[in-house]
Structures are given as C-alpha cells and as structure tokens.
N, C-alpha and C positions, 0 to 999 in steps of 0.2 A: 784167636790168639789173645785178645784182650781178656777173655774169661780165664784162660790158662795162666796168664801172667798177672792177673789181678789188677789191671789198669782200667781207668775210666774209658768207656767207649760209647760214643753216640754222636750222631750228627747234630743232635739238639744241644750239645755242650759247646761252649766257646773254645777257640783254639787254645787259650791258656789253660783251660781245665782238662783238656785231653790231647796234649801235644803228641804223645806216642801214637794215638789213634789216627790223628790227622796226618802225621808223618807217614805211617803205613798206607793210609788211603791215597795220599799224593803219589807215593812211590809206585803203588799198584797201578794207578792210572797212567803214570809216565811210562811204565813198562808196557802196558797195553797199547798206548799210543806209539811207542817205539816199534812194536811188532806190526802195527797196522799201517802206519804212514809210509814205510818203504815199499809198499805194494804187495805184501803177503796176501794171498788169497784168503778172504774171510771164510769162504766155504770150506776150503781145505783145512784151515785152522779149526773150524767148528768140528769137522769130522775127526781130526786128530784128537781134540779134547774129548769127544764122545768115545773114541777108542780107549783113551786113558781111563775114562770113567768106567767103561765096561770091564777093563782089566783090574781095576781097584775095587769095584763094587763087591765081588765075592769076599774079599778080605773084610770090608766094612760090615757087611751083613753078618758074616761069621763071628766077628768080634762082638757085635751087638747081641747075638744069641748067647754067646759065652758069658758076656757080662750079665745078661739077664739071669742066667742060671747061677752065677757065682756071687753076684753082688746084692741081689734083692733078697729081702727077708722071705722066708718060706711061704708065708701067707700071700705074698704079692707075685710069686712066680707063676708062669704059665703052666696050665695043667690041661689034660684031656684034649678035647676037640680044638680048643684055642691054640694049644701048643702044636698040634698036628697041622692045623691050617696055616699057622705062621711058618713052620718049616717048609710046607709044600709051596707056599707063596715065595719064600726066599729061594727055593730051588728053581722055581719057574723063572723068577726075575734073573737069577744068576745064569740060567740056561739061555734065556734070550740075550742077555748081555754078552755072553761068550760067543754065541752064534753070530751076533751082529759084529762083534770084534773080529771074528774070523772072516766074515763076509767083507768087512772093510779092508782087511789086510789082503785078502785074495784079489779084490778088485782094485787095489792100489790106494795108497794114502793120498790125501789132498796135497 
C-alpha cells in the first residue's frame, strides 16, 4: 500500500518519518491479535487463509501474464519455450490451488 500511495515505508524509519506505515502496521497487528486472543483456532484460520489464497491465485497469475504481454516492450516479452513453460507452470499451480481449495471445502473449513 505504501508503494501505491507513495508514502514512506520501512521499519528502519522513525515513527515521525513514516507515520502512515506505522499506523497501518499497528492496526494490522491489533486486528491479528483480536482474531487470535478470543480463542479462534489457528489451524482453522491458517486453512481458511490458504483456501482464500487458492481462490485468488488464478486471478493474480492471470493478470501477471496479461500485464507481461501488454505492458512490456516487445523485446522484453516472453517468447518461445520460455512462454510455453511459464503458461504450463501457471496452469499447474492454478490446478493444484483449485484442487486443494476443493479438497478443503469438501472436508470442511477450519
């Protein structure tokens, strides 16, 4: 978010130099603590997060391949075997992600 918004972000900066970053960092940690302290199962939470990852991964990889084709200059775009290998690997990763997502849903969420 810091890169997208153009704000300073680093744990190496003092609080006064990166207030927005430290505010987001503190809020994220408080939300995490709020989820874990009441007794939510960490195993279940981890499985739910992995399921979300499996469902979102195809979108992310698809957009990366589209951006590569549309945004890069022609001389830097993937060609030939490199392009085929990249697409095959993306399809394999997406397939495993969708399979594991289905398996998680079938056997119950955490």
